[in-house]
PDB file as gemmi writes it, atoms N, CA and C in Angstrom:
CRYST1    1.000    1.000    1.000  90.00  90.00  90.00 P 1                      
ATOM      1  N   MET A   1      31.160  55.577 -96.059  1.00  0.00           N  
ATOM      2  CA  MET A   1      30.982  56.552 -94.439  1.00  0.00           C  
ATOM      3  C   MET A   1      32.369  56.950 -94.286  1.00  0.00           C  
ATOM      4  N   ALA A   2      31.971  58.619 -94.346  1.00  0.00           N  
ATOM      5  CA  ALA A   2      33.350  59.422 -93.633  1.00  0.00           C  
ATOM      6  C   ALA A   2      33.491  59.224 -92.730  1.00  0.00           C  
ATOM      7  N   ALA A   3      34.835  59.198 -92.518  1.00  0.00           N  
ATOM      8  CA  ALA A   3      35.196  59.212 -90.298  1.00  0.00           C  
ATOM      9  C   ALA A   3      34.116  60.891 -89.461  1.00  0.00           C  
ATOM     10  N   ARG A   4      33.564  60.941 -88.656  1.00  0.00           N  
ATOM     11  CA  ARG A   4      32.889  61.546 -88.446  1.00  0.00           C  
ATOM     12  C   ARG A   4      34.256  62.202 -87.229  1.00  0.00           C  
ATOM     13  N   PRO A   5      34.156  63.616 -87.508  1.00  0.00           N  
ATOM     14  CA  PRO A   5      34.941  64.201 -85.921  1.00  0.00           C  
ATOM     15  C   PRO A   5      34.779  64.141 -84.784  1.00  0.00           C  
ATOM     16  N   PHE A   6      35.611  64.092 -84.113  1.00  0.00           N  
ATOM     17  CA  PHE A   6      35.669  64.043 -81.979  1.00  0.00           C  
ATOM     18  C   PHE A   6      34.760  65.038 -82.058  1.00  0.00           C  
ATOM     19  N   PRO A   7      34.710  64.961 -80.831  1.00  0.00           N  
ATOM     20  CA  PRO A   7      33.500  65.711 -80.342  1.00  0.00           C  
ATOM     21  C   PRO A   7      34.096  67.188 -79.920  1.00  0.00           C  
ATOM     22  N   GLU A   8      33.755  68.115 -79.674  1.00  0.00           N  
ATOM     23  CA  GLU A   8      34.204  69.418 -79.642  1.00  0.00           C  
ATOM     24  C   GLU A   8      32.889  69.995 -78.746  1.00  0.00           C  
ATOM     25  N   PRO A   9      32.851  71.101 -77.301  1.00  0.00           N  
ATOM     26  CA  PRO A   9      34.647  70.346 -76.257  1.00  0.00           C  
ATOM     27  C   PRO A   9      34.900  68.235 -76.597  1.00  0.00           C  
ATOM     28  N   PRO A  10      36.176  68.476 -76.134  1.00  0.00           N  
ATOM     29  CA  PRO A  10      36.393  67.190 -75.675  1.00  0.00           C  
ATOM     30  C   PRO A  10      34.856  66.146 -74.399  1.00  0.00           C  
ATOM     31  N   LEU A  11      35.213  64.869 -74.474  1.00  0.00           N  
ATOM     32  CA  LEU A  11      34.682  64.264 -73.444  1.00  0.00           C  
ATOM     33  C   LEU A  11      34.661  64.510 -72.224  1.00  0.00           C  
ATOM     34  N   THR A  12      34.332  64.728 -70.936  1.00  0.00           N  
ATOM     35  CA  THR A  12      34.930  64.365 -70.017  1.00  0.00           C  
ATOM     36  C   THR A  12      33.965  65.155 -68.793  1.00  0.00           C  
ATOM     37  N   ASP A  13      34.574  64.270 -67.630  1.00  0.00           N  
ATOM     38  CA  ASP A  13      33.316  64.574 -66.366  1.00  0.00           C  
ATOM     39  C   ASP A  13      34.082  64.388 -65.488  1.00  0.00           C  
ATOM     40  N   SER A  14      34.518  65.791 -65.507  1.00  0.00           N  
ATOM     41  CA  SER A  14      36.065  66.494 -65.053  1.00  0.00           C  
ATOM     42  C   SER A  14      36.487  65.414 -63.713  1.00  0.00           C  
ATOM     43  N   ALA A  15      36.964  63.851 -64.032  1.00  0.00           N  
ATOM     44  CA  ALA A  15      38.313  63.356 -63.384  1.00  0.00           C  
ATOM     45  C   ALA A  15      38.235  62.322 -64.872  1.00  0.00           C  
ATOM     46  N   VAL A  16      37.491  62.123 -65.685  1.00  0.00           N  
ATOM     47  CA  VAL A  16      39.117  61.407 -67.436  1.00  0.00           C  
ATOM     48  C   VAL A  16      37.767  62.248 -68.056  1.00  0.00           C  
ATOM     49  N   LEU A  17      39.065  62.165 -69.337  1.00  0.00           N  
ATOM     50  CA  LEU A  17      38.988  63.487 -70.673  1.00  0.00           C  
ATOM     51  C   LEU A  17      39.913  62.280 -71.562  1.00  0.00           C  
ATOM     52  N   LEU A  18      38.469  62.191 -72.459  1.00  0.00           N  
ATOM     53  CA  LEU A  18      39.070  60.766 -73.246  1.00  0.00           C  
ATOM     54  C   LEU A  18      39.145  62.069 -74.515  1.00  0.00           C  
ATOM     55  N   CYS A  19      39.972  61.948 -75.308  1.00  0.00           N  
ATOM     56  CA  CYS A  19      41.247  62.686 -76.587  1.00  0.00           C  
ATOM     57  C   CYS A  19      41.225  61.188 -77.364  1.00  0.00           C  
ATOM     58  N   PRO A  20      42.464  62.218 -78.572  1.00  0.00           N  
ATOM     59  CA  PRO A  20      42.253  61.554 -79.875  1.00  0.00           C  
ATOM     60  C   PRO A  20      43.942  60.667 -78.373  1.00  0.00           C  
ATOM     61  N   TRP A  21      44.438  59.818 -79.308  1.00  0.00           N  
ATOM     62  CA  TRP A  21      45.800  58.765 -78.587  1.00  0.00           C  
ATOM     63  C   TRP A  21      47.005  59.747 -79.140  1.00  0.00           C  
ATOM     64  N   GLU A  22      47.492  60.184 -78.738  1.00  0.00           N  
ATOM     65  CA  GLU A  22      48.862  60.923 -79.202  1.00  0.00           C  
ATOM     66  C   GLU A  22      49.819  60.094 -78.409  1.00  0.00           C  
ATOM     67  N   ASP A  23      51.255  60.298 -78.677  1.00  0.00           N  
ATOM     68  CA  ASP A  23      52.473  58.808 -79.262  1.00  0.00           C  
ATOM     69  C   ASP A  23      53.235  58.832 -77.376  1.00  0.00           C  
ATOM     70  N   SER A  24      52.211  60.272 -76.948  1.00  0.00           N  
ATOM     71  CA  SER A  24      53.120  60.131 -75.626  1.00  0.00           C  
ATOM     72  C   SER A  24      52.049  59.470 -74.352  1.00  0.00           C  
ATOM     73  N   ASP A  25      50.931  58.533 -75.300  1.00  0.00           N  
ATOM     74  CA  ASP A  25      49.971  57.705 -74.354  1.00  0.00           C  
ATOM     75  C   ASP A  25      50.716  56.439 -74.403  1.00  0.00           C  
ATOM     76  N   LEU A  26      51.737  56.945 -74.964  1.00  0.00           N  
ATOM     77  CA  LEU A  26      51.842  54.993 -75.397  1.00  0.00           C  
ATOM     78  C   LEU A  26      52.834  54.043 -74.016  1.00  0.00           C  
ATOM     79  N   GLU A  27      53.811  55.391 -73.222  1.00  0.00           N  
ATOM     80  CA  GLU A  27      54.661  54.312 -71.799  1.00  0.00           C  
ATOM     81  C   GLU A  27      52.986  53.706 -71.391  1.00  0.00           C  
ATOM     82  N   PHE A  28      52.543  54.941 -71.103  1.00  0.00           N  
ATOM     83  CA  PHE A  28      50.873  54.950 -70.238  1.00  0.00           C  
ATOM     84  C   PHE A  28      50.344  52.887 -70.963  1.00  0.00           C  
ATOM     85  N   VAL A  29      50.097  53.434 -71.811  1.00  0.00           N  
ATOM     86  CA  VAL A  29      48.976  52.073 -72.141  1.00  0.00           C  
ATOM     87  C   VAL A  29      49.881  51.353 -72.405  1.00  0.00           C  
ATOM     88  N   VAL A  30      51.236  50.630 -72.292  1.00  0.00           N  
ATOM     89  CA  VAL A  30      52.086  49.263 -72.261  1.00  0.00           C  
ATOM     90  C   VAL A  30      51.765  49.210 -70.950  1.00  0.00           C  
ATOM     91  N   THR A  31      52.850  50.276 -69.856  1.00  0.00           N  
ATOM     92  CA  THR A  31      52.511  50.042 -68.406  1.00  0.00           C  
ATOM     93  C   THR A  31      51.295  49.457 -67.828  1.00  0.00           C  
ATOM     94  N   SER A  32      50.105  49.172 -68.190  1.00  0.00           N  
ATOM     95  CA  SER A  32      48.609  49.816 -67.298  1.00  0.00           C  
ATOM     96  C   SER A  32      48.600  48.343 -68.577  1.00  0.00           C  
ATOM     97  N   CYS A  33      48.698  48.170 -69.207  1.00  0.00           N  
ATOM     98  CA  CYS A  33      48.016  46.487 -69.163  1.00  0.00           C  
ATOM     99  C   CYS A  33      49.687  45.372 -69.557  1.00  0.00           C  
ATOM    100  N   GLN A  34      50.232  45.357 -68.279  1.00  0.00           N  
ATOM    101  CA  GLN A  34      50.670  44.569 -67.333  1.00  0.00           C  
ATOM    102  C   GLN A  34      49.834  44.231 -66.508  1.00  0.00           C  
ATOM    103  N   ASP A  35      48.907  44.790 -67.003  1.00  0.00           N  
ATOM    104  CA  ASP A  35      47.963  43.899 -65.526  1.00  0.00           C  
ATOM    105  C   ASP A  35      47.790  42.308 -65.325  1.00  0.00           C  
ATOM    106  N   PRO A  36      47.800  41.406 -65.294  1.00  0.00           N  
ATOM    107  CA  PRO A  36      47.317  40.646 -65.709  1.00  0.00           C  
ATOM    108  C   PRO A  36      45.743  40.648 -65.519  1.00  0.00           C  
ATOM    109  N   ASP A  37      44.578  41.568 -65.244  1.00  0.00           N  
ATOM    110  CA  ASP A  37      43.405  40.991 -65.028  1.00  0.00           C  
ATOM    111  C   ASP A  37      43.373  42.531 -66.311  1.00  0.00           C  
ATOM    112  N   VAL A  38      44.157  43.551 -66.638  1.00  0.00           N  
ATOM    113  CA  VAL A  38      43.826  43.274 -68.556  1.00  0.00           C  
ATOM    114  C   VAL A  38      43.962  42.042 -69.284  1.00  0.00           C  
ATOM    115  N   ALA A  39      44.462  41.702 -69.592  1.00  0.00           N  
ATOM    116  CA  ALA A  39      44.975  40.319 -69.728  1.00  0.00           C  
ATOM    117  C   ALA A  39      42.797  39.044 -69.762  1.00  0.00           C  
ATOM    118  N   ARG A  40      43.304  38.924 -68.296  1.00  0.00           N  
ATOM    119  CA  ARG A  40      42.007  38.168 -68.162  1.00  0.00           C  
ATOM    120  C   ARG A  40      41.015  38.994 -68.795  1.00  0.00           C  
ATOM    121  N   PHE A  41      40.070  39.673 -68.864  1.00  0.00           N  
ATOM    122  CA  PHE A  41      38.510  40.677 -68.873  1.00  0.00           C  
ATOM    123  C   PHE A  41      39.313  41.320 -70.423  1.00  0.00           C  
ATOM    124  N   SER A  42      40.550  40.885 -71.116  1.00  0.00           N  
ATOM    125  CA  SER A  42      40.945  41.416 -72.175  1.00  0.00           C  
ATOM    126  C   SER A  42      41.087  40.829 -73.700  1.00  0.00           C  
ATOM    127  N   PRO A  43      40.810  40.051 -73.822  1.00  0.00           N  
ATOM    128  CA  PRO A  43      41.257  39.207 -74.916  1.00  0.00           C  
ATOM    129  C   PRO A  43      41.550  39.277 -75.701  1.00  0.00           C  
ATOM    130  N   ALA A  44      41.433  40.650 -76.008  1.00  0.00           N  
ATOM    131  CA  ALA A  44      42.187  40.844 -77.390  1.00  0.00           C  
ATOM    132  C   ALA A  44      43.489  42.487 -77.522  1.00  0.00           C  
ATOM    133  N   ILE A  45      43.565  41.265 -75.860  1.00  0.00           N  
ATOM    134  CA  ILE A  45      45.599  42.477 -75.005  1.00  0.00           C  
ATOM    135  C   ILE A  45      45.648  41.117 -74.902  1.00  0.00           C  
ATOM    136  N   GLN A  46      47.025  41.246 -76.375  1.00  0.00           N  
ATOM    137  CA  GLN A  46      47.621  40.392 -75.508  1.00  0.00           C  
ATOM    138  C   GLN A  46      48.578  40.082 -74.179  1.00  0.00           C  
ATOM    139  N   PHE A  47      49.012  39.646 -73.879  1.00  0.00           N  
ATOM    140  CA  PHE A  47      49.637  39.460 -72.627  1.00  0.00           C  
ATOM    141  C   PHE A  47      51.685  38.807 -72.350  1.00  0.00           C  
ATOM    142  N   PRO A  48      51.777  39.374 -72.127  1.00  0.00           N  
ATOM    143  CA  PRO A  48      52.423  39.896 -71.952  1.00  0.00           C  
ATOM    144  C   PRO A  48      52.920  41.695 -73.106  1.00  0.00           C  
ATOM    145  N   TYR A  49      52.508  42.555 -72.920  1.00  0.00           N  
ATOM    146  CA  TYR A  49      52.200  43.571 -73.853  1.00  0.00           C  
ATOM    147  C   TYR A  49      53.100  44.313 -73.857  1.00  0.00           C  
ATOM    148  N   THR A  50      53.817  44.307 -75.450  1.00  0.00           N  
ATOM    149  CA  THR A  50      55.212  45.266 -75.517  1.00  0.00           C  
ATOM    150  C   THR A  50      54.409  46.491 -76.189  1.00  0.00           C  
ATOM    151  N   GLU A  51      55.905  47.066 -76.276  1.00  0.00           N  
ATOM    152  CA  GLU A  51      55.732  48.423 -76.719  1.00  0.00           C  
ATOM    153  C   GLU A  51      55.519  47.908 -78.089  1.00  0.00           C  
ATOM    154  N   PRO A  52      56.043  47.644 -78.868  1.00  0.00           N  
ATOM    155  CA  PRO A  52      56.294  47.471 -80.682  1.00  0.00           C  
ATOM    156  C   PRO A  52      54.344  47.162 -80.461  1.00  0.00           C  
ATOM    157  N   ASP A  53      54.183  45.707 -79.657  1.00  0.00           N  
ATOM    158  CA  ASP A  53      51.952  45.896 -79.279  1.00  0.00           C  
ATOM    159  C   ASP A  53      51.281  46.944 -79.700  1.00  0.00           C  
ATOM    160  N   ALA A  54      51.799  47.958 -78.614  1.00  0.00           N  
ATOM    161  CA  ALA A  54      50.948  49.533 -78.485  1.00  0.00           C  
ATOM    162  C   ALA A  54      50.968  50.259 -79.435  1.00  0.00           C  
ATOM    163  N   ARG A  55      52.481  49.694 -80.569  1.00  0.00           N  
ATOM    164  CA  ARG A  55      52.586  51.131 -81.672  1.00  0.00           C  
ATOM    165  C   ARG A  55      51.957  50.124 -83.142  1.00  0.00           C  
ATOM    166  N   VAL A  56      51.572  49.183 -82.813  1.00  0.00           N  
ATOM    167  CA  VAL A  56      51.448  48.064 -84.117  1.00  0.00           C  
ATOM    168  C   VAL A  56      49.315  48.561 -83.811  1.00  0.00           C  
ATOM    169  N   ARG A  57      49.466  48.426 -82.632  1.00  0.00           N  
ATOM    170  CA  ARG A  57      48.024  48.245 -82.816  1.00  0.00           C  
ATOM    171  C   ARG A  57      47.690  50.063 -82.772  1.00  0.00           C  
ATOM    172  N   ALA A  58      48.409  51.278 -82.196  1.00  0.00           N  
ATOM    173  CA  ALA A  58      47.901  52.711 -83.084  1.00  0.00           C  
ATOM    174  C   ALA A  58      47.987  52.818 -84.250  1.00  0.00           C  
ATOM    175  N   GLU A  59      49.076  52.647 -84.845  1.00  0.00           N  
ATOM    176  CA  GLU A  59      49.393  51.732 -86.160  1.00  0.00           C  
ATOM    177  C   GLU A  59      47.756  51.604 -87.284  1.00  0.00           C  
ATOM    178  N   ARG A  60      47.968  50.712 -86.728  1.00  0.00           N  
ATOM    179  CA  ARG A  60      46.805  50.143 -87.672  1.00  0.00           C  
ATOM    180  C   ARG A  60      45.416  50.065 -87.196  1.00  0.00           C  
ATOM    181  N   GLY A  61      44.889  50.943 -85.609  1.00  0.00           N  
ATOM    182  CA  GLY A  61      43.616  51.303 -85.523  1.00  0.00           C  
ATOM    183  C   GLY A  61      43.157  50.526 -85.215  1.00  0.00           C  
ATOM    184  N   GLN A  62      41.901  50.302 -84.733  1.00  0.00           N  
ATOM    185  CA  GLN A  62      40.606  49.175 -84.347  1.00  0.00           C  
ATOM    186  C   GLN A  62      39.654  49.354 -85.727  1.00  0.00           C  
ATOM    187  N   PRO A  63      38.928  47.558 -84.509  1.00  0.00           N  
ATOM    188  CA  PRO A  63      38.210  47.693 -85.688  1.00  0.00           C  
ATOM    189  C   PRO A  63      37.263  48.707 -86.146  1.00  0.00           C  
ATOM    190  N   GLY A  64      36.703  48.604 -86.953  1.00  0.00           N  
ATOM    191  CA  GLY A  64      35.395  50.065 -87.645  1.00  0.00           C  
ATOM    192  C   GLY A  64      36.143  50.732 -88.551  1.00  0.00           C  
ATOM    193  N   ALA A  65      37.498  50.966 -88.306  1.00  0.00           N  
ATOM    194  CA  ALA A  65      38.336  52.317 -89.066  1.00  0.00           C  
ATOM    195  C   ALA A  65      38.121  52.057 -90.322  1.00  0.00           C  
ATOM    196  N   GLU A  66      37.537  51.192 -90.695  1.00  0.00           N  
ATOM    197  CA  GLU A  66      37.706  51.379 -92.373  1.00  0.00           C  
ATOM    198  C   GLU A  66      36.176  51.861 -92.354  1.00  0.00           C  
ATOM    199  N   ILE A  67      35.629  51.210 -92.229  1.00  0.00           N  
ATOM    200  CA  ILE A  67      34.349  52.494 -91.980  1.00  0.00           C  
ATOM    201  C   ILE A  67      33.519  53.891 -90.867  1.00  0.00           C  
ATOM    202  N   GLY A  68      35.177  54.085 -91.206  1.00  0.00           N  
ATOM    203  CA  GLY A  68      35.102  55.914 -90.230  1.00  0.00           C  
ATOM    204  C   GLY A  68      34.782  55.575 -89.368  1.00  0.00           C  
ATOM    205  N   ASP A  69      34.208  54.920 -88.579  1.00  0.00           N  
ATOM    206  CA  ASP A  69      33.702  54.466 -87.375  1.00  0.00           C  
ATOM    207  C   ASP A  69      34.255  54.114 -85.751  1.00  0.00           C  
ATOM    208  N   ASP A  70      35.679  54.497 -86.034  1.00  0.00           N  
ATOM    209  CA  ASP A  70      36.461  54.078 -84.725  1.00  0.00           C  
ATOM    210  C   ASP A  70      36.940  55.402 -84.173  1.00  0.00           C  
ATOM    211  N   ARG A  71      36.943  55.429 -82.546  1.00  0.00           N  
ATOM    212  CA  ARG A  71      38.285  56.162 -82.055  1.00  0.00           C  
ATOM    213  C   ARG A  71      38.991  55.281 -81.482  1.00  0.00           C  
ATOM    214  N   LEU A  72      40.109  55.241 -81.603  1.00  0.00           N  
ATOM    215  CA  LEU A  72      41.131  55.236 -80.721  1.00  0.00           C  
ATOM    216  C   LEU A  72      41.605  56.348 -79.705  1.00  0.00           C  
ATOM    217  N   LEU A  73      41.041  56.180 -78.055  1.00  0.00           N  
ATOM    218  CA  LEU A  73      41.183  57.229 -77.269  1.00  0.00           C  
ATOM    219  C   LEU A  73      42.387  57.390 -76.838  1.00  0.00           C  
ATOM    220  N   ALA A  74      42.877  58.124 -75.797  1.00  0.00           N  
ATOM    221  CA  ALA A  74      43.384  57.827 -74.244  1.00  0.00           C  
ATOM    222  C   ALA A  74      42.635  58.638 -73.162  1.00  0.00           C  
ATOM    223  N   GLY A  75      42.445  57.815 -72.212  1.00  0.00           N  
ATOM    224  CA  GLY A  75      42.066  58.655 -70.801  1.00  0.00           C  
ATOM    225  C   GLY A  75      43.485  59.597 -70.287  1.00  0.00           C  
ATOM    226  N   ALA A  76      42.786  60.344 -69.873  1.00  0.00           N  
ATOM    227  CA  ALA A  76      43.824  61.432 -69.425  1.00  0.00           C  
ATOM    228  C   ALA A  76      43.179  62.213 -68.120  1.00  0.00           C  
TER     229      ALA A  76                                                      
END                                                                             
């Protein structure tokens, strides 16, 4: 199955914009994942979550990528 393109225009509700992952999102993701509740409610996120963890996840993608049904998104 071919990957589907990201929506155009991007998904937004005026408060949150979902957009493709960019390297500039890395620091925010790592900082956000330091919250113990993220680990508590997101078992796929290890605690503590480090910059190398975020880089590996971004490079590897998410489950579903191999069938073109994956979107690594960042909220802005």
